[in-house]
SEFIZA-3560 file (N, C-alpha, C; in Angstrom, 3 decimals):
REM SEFIZA-3560
<numar><xx>34.759</xx><yy>-1.868</yy><zz>-2.171</zz><atom>N</atom></numar>
<numar><xx>33.849</xx><yy>-2.277</yy><zz>-1.918</zz><atom>CA</atom></numar>
<numar><xx>32.897</xx><yy>-2.791</yy><zz>-2.993</zz><atom>C</atom></numar>
<numar><xx>31.876</xx><yy>-3.695</yy><zz>-2.546</zz><atom>N</atom></numar>
<numar><xx>30.661</xx><yy>-4.491</yy><zz>-3.814</zz><atom>CA</atom></numar>
<numar><xx>29.996</xx><yy>-3.732</yy><zz>-3.385</zz><atom>C</atom></numar>
<numar><xx>29.273</xx><yy>-3.730</yy><zz>-5.084</zz><atom>N</atom></numar>
<numar><xx>27.975</xx><yy>-3.340</yy><zz>-5.028</zz><atom>CA</atom></numar>
<numar><xx>26.794</xx><yy>-3.821</yy><zz>-4.629</zz><atom>C</atom></numar>
<numar><xx>25.721</xx><yy>-3.586</yy><zz>-3.914</zz><atom>N</atom></numar>
<numar><xx>24.789</xx><yy>-4.575</yy><zz>-3.886</zz><atom>CA</atom></numar>
<numar><xx>23.677</xx><yy>-4.408</yy><zz>-5.131</zz><atom>C</atom></numar>
<numar><xx>23.432</xx><yy>-5.752</yy><zz>-5.037</zz><atom>N</atom></numar>
<numar><xx>22.438</xx><yy>-5.987</yy><zz>-6.371</zz><atom>CA</atom></numar>
<numar><xx>21.097</xx><yy>-6.297</yy><zz>-6.073</zz><atom>C</atom></numar>
<numar><xx>20.746</xx><yy>-5.939</yy><zz>-6.795</zz><atom>N</atom></numar>
<numar><xx>19.158</xx><yy>-5.599</yy><zz>-6.746</zz><atom>CA</atom></numar>
<numar><xx>18.387</xx><yy>-6.529</yy><zz>-6.842</zz><atom>C</atom></numar>
<numar><xx>17.166</xx><yy>-7.144</yy><zz>-6.391</zz><atom>N</atom></numar>
<numar><xx>16.451</xx><yy>-8.078</yy><zz>-6.423</zz><atom>CA</atom></numar>
<numar><xx>16.066</xx><yy>-8.163</yy><zz>-7.612</zz><atom>C</atom></numar>
<numar><xx>15.936</xx><yy>-8.924</yy><zz>-8.468</zz><atom>N</atom></numar>
<numar><xx>15.089</xx><yy>-9.111</yy><zz>-9.525</zz><atom>CA</atom></numar>
<numar><xx>14.215</xx><yy>-10.099</yy><zz>-9.933</zz><atom>C</atom></numar>
<numar><xx>13.804</xx><yy>-10.402</yy><zz>-8.316</zz><atom>N</atom></numar>
<numar><xx>12.436</xx><yy>-11.114</yy><zz>-8.750</zz><atom>CA</atom></numar>
<numar><xx>11.236</xx><yy>-10.683</yy><zz>-7.978</zz><atom>C</atom></numar>
<numar><xx>11.102</xx><yy>-9.224</yy><zz>-8.170</zz><atom>N</atom></numar>
<numar><xx>9.975</xx><yy>-8.157</yy><zz>-7.505</zz><atom>CA</atom></numar>
<numar><xx>9.239</xx><yy>-8.370</yy><zz>-8.649</zz><atom>C</atom></numar>
<numar><xx>8.360</xx><yy>-8.065</yy><zz>-7.653</zz><atom>N</atom></numar>
<numar><xx>6.721</xx><yy>-8.138</yy><zz>-8.490</zz><atom>CA</atom></numar>
<numar><xx>6.256</xx><yy>-6.803</yy><zz>-8.536</zz><atom>C</atom></numar>
<numar><xx>5.060</xx><yy>-6.607</yy><zz>-9.610</zz><atom>N</atom></numar>
<numar><xx>4.779</xx><yy>-4.978</yy><zz>-9.447</zz><atom>CA</atom></numar>
<numar><xx>3.409</xx><yy>-5.374</yy><zz>-8.854</zz><atom>C</atom></numar>
<numar><xx>3.221</xx><yy>-4.425</yy><zz>-8.069</zz><atom>N</atom></numar>
<numar><xx>2.075</xx><yy>-4.496</yy><zz>-7.295</zz><atom>CA</atom></numar>
<numar><xx>1.394</xx><yy>-2.941</yy><zz>-7.609</zz><atom>C</atom></numar>
<numar><xx>-0.149</xx><yy>-2.879</yy><zz>-7.920</zz><atom>N</atom></numar>
<numar><xx>-0.782</xx><yy>-2.185</yy><zz>-8.163</zz><atom>CA</atom></numar>
<numar><xx>-1.680</xx><yy>-1.498</yy><zz>-7.083</zz><atom>C</atom></numar>
<numar><xx>-1.687</xx><yy>-0.501</yy><zz>-6.238</zz><atom>N</atom></numar>
<numar><xx>-2.803</xx><yy>-0.142</yy><zz>-5.429</zz><atom>CA</atom></numar>
<numar><xx>-3.469</xx><yy>0.973</yy><zz>-6.173</zz><atom>C</atom></numar>
<numar><xx>-4.613</xx><yy>0.946</yy><zz>-5.746</zz><atom>N</atom></numar>
<numar><xx>-5.760</xx><yy>1.962</yy><zz>-6.226</zz><atom>CA</atom></numar>
<numar><xx>-7.044</xx><yy>2.134</yy><zz>-5.042</zz><atom>C</atom></numar>
<numar><xx>-7.213</xx><yy>3.238</yy><zz>-5.143</zz><atom>N</atom></numar>
<numar><xx>-7.821</xx><yy>3.638</yy><zz>-4.049</zz><atom>CA</atom></numar>
<numar><xx>-9.180</xx><yy>4.744</yy><zz>-4.571</zz><atom>C</atom></numar>
<numar><xx>-10.262</xx><yy>4.581</yy><zz>-4.368</zz><atom>N</atom></numar>
<numar><xx>-11.315</xx><yy>5.460</yy><zz>-4.976</zz><atom>CA</atom></numar>
<numar><xx>-12.167</xx><yy>6.340</yy><zz>-3.704</zz><atom>C</atom></numar>
<numar><xx>-11.728</xx><yy>7.678</yy><zz>-4.190</zz><atom>N</atom></numar>
<numar><xx>-12.614</xx><yy>8.955</yy><zz>-2.662</zz><atom>CA</atom></numar>
<numar><xx>-12.544</xx><yy>9.923</yy><zz>-3.568</zz><atom>C</atom></numar>
<numar><xx>-13.719</xx><yy>10.522</yy><zz>-3.817</zz><atom>N</atom></numar>
<numar><xx>-13.673</xx><yy>11.763</yy><zz>-4.448</zz><atom>CA</atom></numar>
<numar><xx>-13.262</xx><yy>12.837</yy><zz>-3.854</zz><atom>C</atom></numar>
<numar><xx>-13.750</xx><yy>12.576</yy><zz>-1.931</zz><atom>N</atom></numar>
<numar><xx>-13.243</xx><yy>13.823</yy><zz>-1.525</zz><atom>CA</atom></numar>
<numar><xx>-11.671</xx><yy>13.855</yy><zz>-0.747</zz><atom>C</atom></numar>
<numar><xx>-11.321</xx><yy>12.718</yy><zz>-1.071</zz><atom>N</atom></numar>
<numar><xx>-9.546</xx><yy>12.527</yy><zz>-0.311</zz><atom>CA</atom></numar>
<numar><xx>-8.782</xx><yy>14.253</yy><zz>-0.877</zz><atom>C</atom></numar>
<numar><xx>-7.997</xx><yy>14.222</yy><zz>-0.196</zz><atom>N</atom></numar>
<numar><xx>-6.946</xx><yy>15.243</yy><zz>-0.393</zz><atom>CA</atom></numar>
<numar><xx>-5.278</xx><yy>14.833</yy><zz>-0.273</zz><atom>C</atom></numar>
<numar><xx>-5.094</xx><yy>13.689</yy><zz>0.313</zz><atom>N</atom></numar>
<numar><xx>-4.258</xx><yy>12.644</yy><zz>0.205</zz><atom>CA</atom></numar>
<numar><xx>-3.998</xx><yy>11.574</yy><zz>0.417</zz><atom>C</atom></numar>
<numar><xx>-3.118</xx><yy>10.637</yy><zz>-0.081</zz><atom>N</atom></numar>
<numar><xx>-3.207</xx><yy>9.258</yy><zz>0.074</zz><atom>CA</atom></numar>
<numar><xx>-2.294</xx><yy>8.753</yy><zz>-0.230</zz><atom>C</atom></numar>
<numar><xx>-1.852</xx><yy>7.979</yy><zz>1.328</zz><atom>N</atom></numar>
<numar><xx>-0.842</xx><yy>6.846</yy><zz>1.072</zz><atom>CA</atom></numar>
<numar><xx>-1.130</xx><yy>5.749</yy><zz>1.339</zz><atom>C</atom></numar>
<numar><xx>0.010</xx><yy>4.677</yy><zz>0.782</zz><atom>N</atom></numar>
<numar><xx>-0.200</xx><yy>2.981</yy><zz>1.280</zz><atom>CA</atom></numar>
<numar><xx>0.982</xx><yy>2.813</yy><zz>2.191</zz><atom>C</atom></numar>
<numar><xx>0.588</xx><yy>2.816</yy><zz>3.268</zz><atom>N</atom></numar>
<numar><xx>1.600</xx><yy>2.103</yy><zz>4.118</zz><atom>CA</atom></numar>
<numar><xx>1.566</xx><yy>0.435</yy><zz>4.976</zz><atom>C</atom></numar>
<numar><xx>2.818</xx><yy>-0.225</yy><zz>4.915</zz><atom>N</atom></numar>
<numar><xx>2.579</xx><yy>-1.663</yy><zz>4.859</zz><atom>CA</atom></numar>
<numar><xx>3.943</xx><yy>-2.325</yy><zz>5.206</zz><atom>C</atom></numar>
<numar><xx>3.383</xx><yy>-3.407</yy><zz>5.040</zz><atom>N</atom></numar>
<numar><xx>5.118</xx><yy>-4.369</yy><zz>5.340</zz><atom>CA</atom></numar>
<numar><xx>6.084</xx><yy>-4.113</yy><zz>4.655</zz><atom>C</atom></numar>
<numar><xx>5.508</xx><yy>-3.888</yy><zz>3.760</zz><atom>N</atom></numar>
<numar><xx>7.194</xx><yy>-3.467</yy><zz>2.596</zz><atom>CA</atom></numar>
<numar><xx>7.873</xx><yy>-2.235</yy><zz>2.632</zz><atom>C</atom></numar>
<numar><xx>7.015</xx><yy>-1.253</yy><zz>3.320</zz><atom>N</atom></numar>
<numar><xx>7.556</xx><yy>-0.019</yy><zz>3.899</zz><atom>CA</atom></numar>
<numar><xx>7.765</xx><yy>0.290</yy><zz>4.965</zz><atom>C</atom></numar>
<numar><xx>7.968</xx><yy>-0.704</yy><zz>6.221</zz><atom>N</atom></numar>
<numar><xx>8.078</xx><yy>-0.382</yy><zz>7.615</zz><atom>CA</atom></numar>
<numar><xx>6.812</xx><yy>0.333</yy><zz>7.959</zz><atom>C</atom></numar>
<numar><xx>5.457</xx><yy>0.224</yy><zz>7.651</zz><atom>N</atom></numar>
<numar><xx>4.289</xx><yy>0.723</yy><zz>8.295</zz><atom>CA</atom></numar>
<numar><xx>4.890</xx><yy>2.653</yy><zz>8.064</zz><atom>C</atom></numar>
<numar><xx>5.263</xx><yy>3.003</yy><zz>7.577</zz><atom>N</atom></numar>
<numar><xx>5.412</xx><yy>4.394</yy><zz>7.078</zz><atom>CA</atom></numar>
<numar><xx>4.353</xx><yy>5.063</yy><zz>6.771</zz><atom>C</atom></numar>
<numar><xx>3.938</xx><yy>6.062</yy><zz>7.503</zz><atom>N</atom></numar>
<numar><xx>2.493</xx><yy>6.520</yy><zz>6.773</zz><atom>CA</atom></numar>
<numar><xx>2.406</xx><yy>7.785</yy><zz>5.620</zz><atom>C</atom></numar>
<numar><xx>3.915</xx><yy>8.143</yy><zz>5.487</zz><atom>N</atom></numar>
<numar><xx>4.030</xx><yy>9.172</yy><zz>4.366</zz><atom>CA</atom></numar>
<numar><xx>5.071</xx><yy>8.918</yy><zz>3.618</zz><atom>C</atom></numar>
<numar><xx>5.464</xx><yy>7.531</yy><zz>3.109</zz><atom>N</atom></numar>
<numar><xx>6.708</xx><yy>7.301</yy><zz>2.595</zz><atom>CA</atom></numar>
<numar><xx>5.869</xx><yy>6.481</yy><zz>1.188</zz><atom>C</atom></numar>
<numar><xx>4.797</xx><yy>6.574</yy><zz>1.143</zz><atom>N</atom></numar>
<numar><xx>4.533</xx><yy>6.104</yy><zz>-0.525</zz><atom>CA</atom></numar>
<numar><xx>3.522</xx><yy>6.979</yy><zz>-0.924</zz><atom>C</atom></numar>
<numar><xx>3.135</xx><yy>8.246</yy><zz>-1.214</zz><atom>N</atom></numar>
<numar><xx>2.283</xx><yy>9.134</yy><zz>-2.035</zz><atom>CA</atom></numar>
<numar><xx>1.874</xx><yy>8.150</yy><zz>-3.179</zz><atom>C</atom></numar>
<numar><xx>0.195</xx><yy>8.205</yy><zz>-2.599</zz><atom>N</atom></numar>
<numar><xx>-0.729</xx><yy>7.921</yy><zz>-4.270</zz><atom>CA</atom></numar>
<numar><xx>-0.821</xx><yy>9.291</yy><zz>-5.096</zz><atom>C</atom></numar>
<numar><xx>-0.788</xx><yy>8.729</yy><zz>-6.567</zz><atom>N</atom></numar>
<numar><xx>-0.880</xx><yy>9.874</yy><zz>-7.166</zz><atom>CA</atom></numar>
<numar><xx>-2.004</xx><yy>9.926</yy><zz>-7.754</zz><atom>C</atom></numar>
<numar><xx>-3.039</xx><yy>11.121</yy><zz>-7.646</zz><atom>N</atom></numar>
<numar><xx>-4.620</xx><yy>11.022</yy><zz>-8.411</zz><atom>CA</atom></numar>
<numar><xx>-4.118</xx><yy>11.171</yy><zz>-9.632</zz><atom>C</atom></numar>
<numar><xx>-5.255</xx><yy>9.809</yy><zz>-10.345</zz><atom>N</atom></numar>
<numar><xx>-4.820</xx><yy>9.957</yy><zz>-11.880</zz><atom>CA</atom></numar>
<numar><xx>-5.744</xx><yy>10.771</yy><zz>-12.353</zz><atom>C</atom></numar>
<numar><xx>-7.178</xx><yy>10.065</yy><zz>-11.558</zz><atom>N</atom></numar>
<numar><xx>-8.511</xx><yy>11.293</yy><zz>-12.482</zz><atom>CA</atom></numar>
<numar><xx>-9.509</xx><yy>11.904</yy><zz>-11.012</zz><atom>C</atom></numar>
<numar><xx>-9.565</xx><yy>12.697</yy><zz>-10.931</zz><atom>N</atom></numar>
<numar><xx>-10.641</xx><yy>13.302</yy><zz>-10.031</zz><atom>CA</atom></numar>
<numar><xx>-11.276</xx><yy>11.749</yy><zz>-8.863</zz><atom>C</atom></numar>
<numar><xx>-10.682</xx><yy>11.236</yy><zz>-7.872</zz><atom>N</atom></numar>
<numar><xx>-11.170</xx><yy>10.658</yy><zz>-6.985</zz><atom>CA</atom></numar>
<numar><xx>-10.715</xx><yy>9.163</yy><zz>-7.310</zz><atom>C</atom></numar>
<numar><xx>-9.698</xx><yy>9.088</yy><zz>-7.941</zz><atom>N</atom></numar>
<numar><xx>-8.962</xx><yy>7.618</yy><zz>-8.480</zz><atom>CA</atom></numar>
<numar><xx>-7.312</xx><yy>8.107</yy><zz>-7.938</zz><atom>C</atom></numar>
<numar><xx>-7.172</xx><yy>7.253</yy><zz>-6.976</zz><atom>N</atom></numar>
<numar><xx>-5.600</xx><yy>7.372</yy><zz>-6.868</zz><atom>CA</atom></numar>
<numar><xx>-4.858</xx><yy>6.073</yy><zz>-6.836</zz><atom>C</atom></numar>
<numar><xx>-3.567</xx><yy>6.154</yy><zz>-7.050</zz><atom>N</atom></numar>
<numar><xx>-2.674</xx><yy>5.005</yy><zz>-7.929</zz><atom>CA</atom></numar>
<numar><xx>-1.049</xx><yy>5.115</yy><zz>-7.188</zz><atom>C</atom></numar>
<numar><xx>-1.050</xx><yy>3.725</yy><zz>-7.017</zz><atom>N</atom></numar>
<numar><xx>0.354</xx><yy>3.979</yy><zz>-6.643</zz><atom>CA</atom></numar>
<numar><xx>1.185</xx><yy>2.413</yy><zz>-7.138</zz><atom>C</atom></numar>
<numar><xx>1.970</xx><yy>2.334</yy><zz>-8.242</zz><atom>N</atom></numar>
<numar><xx>2.968</xx><yy>1.016</yy><zz>-8.582</zz><atom>CA</atom></numar>
<numar><xx>4.323</xx><yy>1.253</yy><zz>-7.568</zz><atom>C</atom></numar>
<numar><xx>4.016</xx><yy>0.195</yy><zz>-7.277</zz><atom>N</atom></numar>
<numar><xx>5.428</xx><yy>-0.303</yy><zz>-5.998</zz><atom>CA</atom></numar>
<numar><xx>5.852</xx><yy>-1.617</yy><zz>-6.700</zz><atom>C</atom></numar>
<numar><xx>7.542</xx><yy>-2.188</yy><zz>-6.361</zz><atom>N</atom></numar>
<numar><xx>7.673</xx><yy>-3.359</yy><zz>-6.369</zz><atom>CA</atom></numar>
<numar><xx>7.690</xx><yy>-3.857</yy><zz>-5.186</zz><atom>C</atom></numar>
<numar><xx>7.053</xx><yy>-5.473</yy><zz>-5.290</zz><atom>N</atom></numar>
<numar><xx>7.216</xx><yy>-6.053</yy><zz>-3.956</zz><atom>CA</atom></numar>
<numar><xx>8.175</xx><yy>-7.319</yy><zz>-4.039</zz><atom>C</atom></numar>
<numar><xx>8.534</xx><yy>-7.561</yy><zz>-3.038</zz><atom>N</atom></numar>
<numar><xx>9.470</xx><yy>-9.040</yy><zz>-2.640</zz><atom>CA</atom></numar>
<numar><xx>8.389</xx><yy>-10.061</yy><zz>-3.166</zz><atom>C</atom></numar>
<numar><xx>8.777</xx><yy>-11.125</yy><zz>-3.271</zz><atom>N</atom></numar>
<numar><xx>7.315</xx><yy>-12.290</yy><zz>-3.485</zz><atom>CA</atom></numar>
<numar><xx>7.269</xx><yy>-12.703</yy><zz>-2.168</zz><atom>C</atom></numar>
<numar><xx>5.759</xx><yy>-12.704</yy><zz>-1.858</zz><atom>N</atom></numar>
<numar><xx>5.013</xx><yy>-13.298</yy><zz>-0.387</zz><atom>CA</atom></numar>
<numar><xx>3.870</xx><yy>-12.615</yy><zz>-0.128</zz><atom>C</atom></numar>
<numar><xx>3.752</xx><yy>-12.424</yy><zz>0.904</zz><atom>N</atom></numar>
<numar><xx>2.718</xx><yy>-11.950</yy><zz>1.264</zz><atom>CA</atom></numar>
<numar><xx>2.933</xx><yy>-10.508</yy><zz>2.025</zz><atom>C</atom></numar>
<numar><xx>2.218</xx><yy>-9.372</yy><zz>1.891</zz><atom>N</atom></numar>
<numar><xx>1.859</xx><yy>-8.359</yy><zz>2.307</zz><atom>CA</atom></numar>
<numar><xx>1.215</xx><yy>-7.608</yy><zz>3.289</zz><atom>C</atom></numar>
<numar><xx>1.277</xx><yy>-7.315</yy><zz>4.542</zz><atom>N</atom></numar>
<numar><xx>-0.197</xx><yy>-6.291</yy><zz>4.711</zz><atom>CA</atom></numar>
<numar><xx>0.365</xx><yy>-5.067</yy><zz>4.199</zz><atom>C</atom></numar>
<numar><xx>-1.144</xx><yy>-4.507</yy><zz>4.535</zz><atom>N</atom></numar>
<numar><xx>-1.084</xx><yy>-2.944</yy><zz>4.270</zz><atom>CA</atom></numar>
<numar><xx>-2.476</xx><yy>-2.295</yy><zz>4.520</zz><atom>C</atom></numar>
<numar><xx>-2.072</xx><yy>-0.941</yy><zz>4.916</zz><atom>N</atom></numar>
<numar><xx>-3.682</xx><yy>-0.154</yy><zz>4.838</zz><atom>CA</atom></numar>
<numar><xx>-3.452</xx><yy>1.344</yy><zz>4.051</zz><atom>C</atom></numar>
<numar><xx>-4.689</xx><yy>2.101</yy><zz>3.829</zz><atom>N</atom></numar>
<numar><xx>-3.920</xx><yy>3.075</yy><zz>3.205</zz><atom>CA</atom></numar>
<numar><xx>-4.464</xx><yy>4.708</yy><zz>3.752</zz><atom>C</atom></numar>
<numar><xx>-3.536</xx><yy>5.414</yy><zz>4.071</zz><atom>N</atom></numar>
<numar><xx>-3.574</xx><yy>6.493</yy><zz>5.111</zz><atom>CA</atom></numar>
<numar><xx>-4.417</xx><yy>7.753</yy><zz>4.172</zz><atom>C</atom></numar>
<numar><xx>-5.620</xx><yy>7.791</yy><zz>4.777</zz><atom>N</atom></numar>
<numar><xx>-6.174</xx><yy>8.618</yy><zz>3.838</zz><atom>CA</atom></numar>
<numar><xx>-6.270</xx><yy>10.297</yy><zz>4.531</zz><atom>C</atom></numar>
<numar><xx>-6.006</xx><yy>11.280</yy><zz>4.067</zz><atom>N</atom></numar>
<numar><xx>-6.224</xx><yy>12.770</yy><zz>4.956</zz><atom>CA</atom></numar>
<numar><xx>-5.929</xx><yy>12.495</yy><zz>6.324</zz><atom>C</atom></numar>
<numar><xx>-4.487</xx><yy>11.677</yy><zz>6.807</zz><atom>N</atom></numar>
<numar><xx>-4.211</xx><yy>10.907</yy><zz>8.168</zz><atom>CA</atom></numar>
<numar><xx>-4.771</xx><yy>9.834</yy><zz>8.516</zz><atom>C</atom></numar>
<numar><xx>-5.561</xx><yy>9.547</yy><zz>7.965</zz><atom>N</atom></numar>
<numar><xx>-6.784</xx><yy>8.231</yy><zz>8.935</zz><atom>CA</atom></numar>
<numar><xx>-6.367</xx><yy>7.245</yy><zz>8.066</zz><atom>C</atom></numar>
<numar><xx>-6.141</xx><yy>5.917</yy><zz>9.191</zz><atom>N</atom></numar>
<numar><xx>-5.852</xx><yy>4.361</yy><zz>8.341</zz><atom>CA</atom></numar>
<numar><xx>-6.940</xx><yy>4.012</yy><zz>8.024</zz><atom>C</atom></numar>
<numar><xx>-6.979</xx><yy>3.392</yy><zz>6.938</zz><atom>N</atom></numar>
<numar><xx>-8.562</xx><yy>3.043</yy><zz>6.249</zz><atom>CA</atom></numar>
<numar><xx>-7.766</xx><yy>2.005</yy><zz>5.371</zz><atom>C</atom></numar>
<numar><xx>-8.442</xx><yy>0.370</yy><zz>5.980</zz><atom>N</atom></numar>
<numar><xx>-8.061</xx><yy>-1.296</yy><zz>4.951</zz><atom>CA</atom></numar>
<numar><xx>-8.858</xx><yy>-0.580</yy><zz>3.364</zz><atom>C</atom></numar>
<numar><xx>-8.152</xx><yy>-1.330</yy><zz>2.807</zz><atom>N</atom></numar>
<numar><xx>-8.601</xx><yy>-1.339</yy><zz>1.130</zz><atom>CA</atom></numar>
<numar><xx>-9.888</xx><yy>-1.814</yy><zz>1.288</zz><atom>C</atom></numar>
<numar><xx>-10.838</xx><yy>-1.053</yy><zz>0.965</zz><atom>N</atom></numar>
<numar><xx>-12.502</xx><yy>-1.758</yy><zz>0.985</zz><atom>CA</atom></numar>
<numar><xx>-12.493</xx><yy>-2.677</yy><zz>-0.328</zz><atom>C</atom></numar>
<numar><xx>-11.428</xx><yy>-2.979</yy><zz>-1.206</zz><atom>N</atom></numar>
<numar><xx>-11.755</xx><yy>-4.071</yy><zz>-2.209</zz><atom>CA</atom></numar>
<numar><xx>-10.605</xx><yy>-5.180</yy><zz>-2.329</zz><atom>C</atom></numar>
<numar><xx>-9.718</xx><yy>-4.839</yy><zz>-0.851</zz><atom>N</atom></numar>
<numar><xx>-8.961</xx><yy>-5.928</yy><zz>-0.551</zz><atom>CA</atom></numar>
<numar><xx>-10.018</xx><yy>-7.533</yy><zz>-0.948</zz><atom>C</atom></numar>
<numar><xx>-9.147</xx><yy>-8.326</yy><zz>-1.543</zz><atom>N</atom></numar>
<numar><xx>-9.694</xx><yy>-9.913</yy><zz>-1.489</zz><atom>CA</atom></numar>
<numar><xx>-9.443</xx><yy>-10.302</yy><zz>-0.649</zz><atom>C</atom></numar>
<numar><xx>-8.477</xx><yy>-10.153</yy><zz>0.780</zz><atom>N</atom></numar>
<numar><xx>-8.057</xx><yy>-10.872</yy><zz>1.846</zz><atom>CA</atom></numar>
<numar><xx>-7.829</xx><yy>-9.742</yy><zz>2.961</zz><atom>C</atom></numar>
<numar><xx>-8.220</xx><yy>-10.140</yy><zz>3.887</zz><atom>N</atom></numar>
<numar><xx>-7.881</xx><yy>-9.127</yy><zz>5.242</zz><atom>CA</atom></numar>
<numar><xx>-7.294</xx><yy>-9.765</yy><zz>6.105</zz><atom>C</atom></numar>
<numar><xx>-6.791</xx><yy>-9.399</yy><zz>7.285</zz><atom>N</atom></numar>
<numar><xx>-6.056</xx><yy>-10.338</yy><zz>8.490</zz><atom>CA</atom></numar>
<numar><xx>-6.677</xx><yy>-9.231</yy><zz>9.241</zz><atom>C</atom></numar>
<numar><xx>-6.631</xx><yy>-9.603</yy><zz>11.050</zz><atom>N</atom></numar>
<numar><xx>-6.612</xx><yy>-8.998</yy><zz>11.945</zz><atom>CA</atom></numar>
<numar><xx>-5.288</xx><yy>-8.298</yy><zz>12.325</zz><atom>C</atom></numar>
<numar><xx>-5.289</xx><yy>-6.931</yy><zz>12.633</zz><atom>N</atom></numar>
<numar><xx>-4.329</xx><yy>-6.449</yy><zz>13.228</zz><atom>CA</atom></numar>
<numar><xx>-4.083</xx><yy>-6.095</yy><zz>14.504</zz><atom>C</atom></numar>
<numar><xx>-2.997</xx><yy>-5.885</yy><zz>15.154</zz><atom>N</atom></numar>
<numar><xx>-2.834</xx><yy>-5.746</yy><zz>16.583</zz><atom>CA</atom></numar>
<numar><xx>-3.574</xx><yy>-4.771</yy><zz>17.263</zz><atom>C</atom></numar>
<numar><xx>-4.286</xx><yy>-3.574</yy><zz>16.953</zz><atom>N</atom></numar>
<numar><xx>-4.874</xx><yy>-2.631</yy><zz>17.353</zz><atom>CA</atom></numar>
<numar><xx>-6.304</xx><yy>-2.706</yy><zz>17.238</zz><atom>C</atom></numar>
<numar><xx>-6.819</xx><yy>-4.054</yy><zz>16.812</zz><atom>N</atom></numar>
<numar><xx>-8.429</xx><yy>-4.238</yy><zz>17.196</zz><atom>CA</atom></numar>
<numar><xx>-8.980</xx><yy>-3.881</yy><zz>15.670</zz><atom>C</atom></numar>
<numar><xx>-8.433</xx><yy>-3.426</yy><zz>14.380</zz><atom>N</atom></numar>
<numar><xx>-8.641</xx><yy>-3.163</yy><zz>13.313</zz><atom>CA</atom></numar>
<numar><xx>-8.158</xx><yy>-4.599</yy><zz>12.111</zz><atom>C</atom></numar>
<numar><xx>-8.520</xx><yy>-4.500</yy><zz>11.179</zz><atom>N</atom></numar>
<numar><xx>-7.906</xx><yy>-4.960</yy><zz>9.864</zz><atom>CA</atom></numar>
<numar><xx>-7.081</xx><yy>-4.561</yy><zz>8.997</zz><atom>C</atom></numar>
<numar><xx>-6.017</xx><yy>-5.395</yy><zz>8.739</zz><atom>N</atom></numar>
<numar><xx>-4.993</xx><yy>-4.991</yy><zz>7.191</zz><atom>CA</atom></numar>
<numar><xx>-5.445</xx><yy>-5.634</yy><zz>6.190</zz><atom>C</atom></numar>
<numar><xx>-5.714</xx><yy>-4.680</yy><zz>5.158</zz><atom>N</atom></numar>
<numar><xx>-5.448</xx><yy>-5.447</yy><zz>3.679</zz><atom>CA</atom></numar>
<numar><xx>-3.892</xx><yy>-6.333</yy><zz>3.343</zz><atom>C</atom></numar>
<numar><xx>-4.101</xx><yy>-7.693</yy><zz>2.770</zz><atom>N</atom></numar>
<numar><xx>-3.077</xx><yy>-7.953</yy><zz>2.050</zz><atom>CA</atom></numar>
<numar><xx>-3.194</xx><yy>-8.546</yy><zz>0.774</zz><atom>C</atom></numar>
<numar><xx>-1.851</xx><yy>-8.367</yy><zz>0.030</zz><atom>N</atom></numar>
<numar><xx>-1.329</xx><yy>-8.484</yy><zz>-1.126</zz><atom>CA</atom></numar>
<numar><xx>-0.530</xx><yy>-9.499</yy><zz>-1.146</zz><atom>C</atom></numar>
<numar><xx>-0.621</xx><yy>-10.577</yy><zz>-2.409</zz><atom>N</atom></numar>
<numar><xx>0.480</xx><yy>-11.682</yy><zz>-2.913</zz><atom>CA</atom></numar>
<numar><xx>0.869</xx><yy>-10.944</yy><zz>-3.642</zz><atom>C</atom></numar>
<numar><xx>2.196</xx><yy>-11.247</yy><zz>-3.750</zz><atom>N</atom></numar>
<numar><xx>3.152</xx><yy>-11.074</yy><zz>-4.616</zz><atom>CA</atom></numar>
<numar><xx>3.651</xx><yy>-11.913</yy><zz>-4.838</zz><atom>C</atom></numar>
//
């Protein structure tokens, strides 16, 4: 059985979220099938959450899941409407 090759053209994406009151923060998006608990962010200093992920080239929509609530990235340079009447943030890799 052949071993699958890992893609070598992945970009490193750094997600950052600022919230001094948050107790848990995740990133959910098109790159992880919108799973709300698949990508836990780490609190690097009080109130600052970060997560670095490998992203394939292209456009990726995402939201933060902050203490169970879906939140658009307030620092996103681009957003787009989602099917639920809100906005998704957009990252380019």
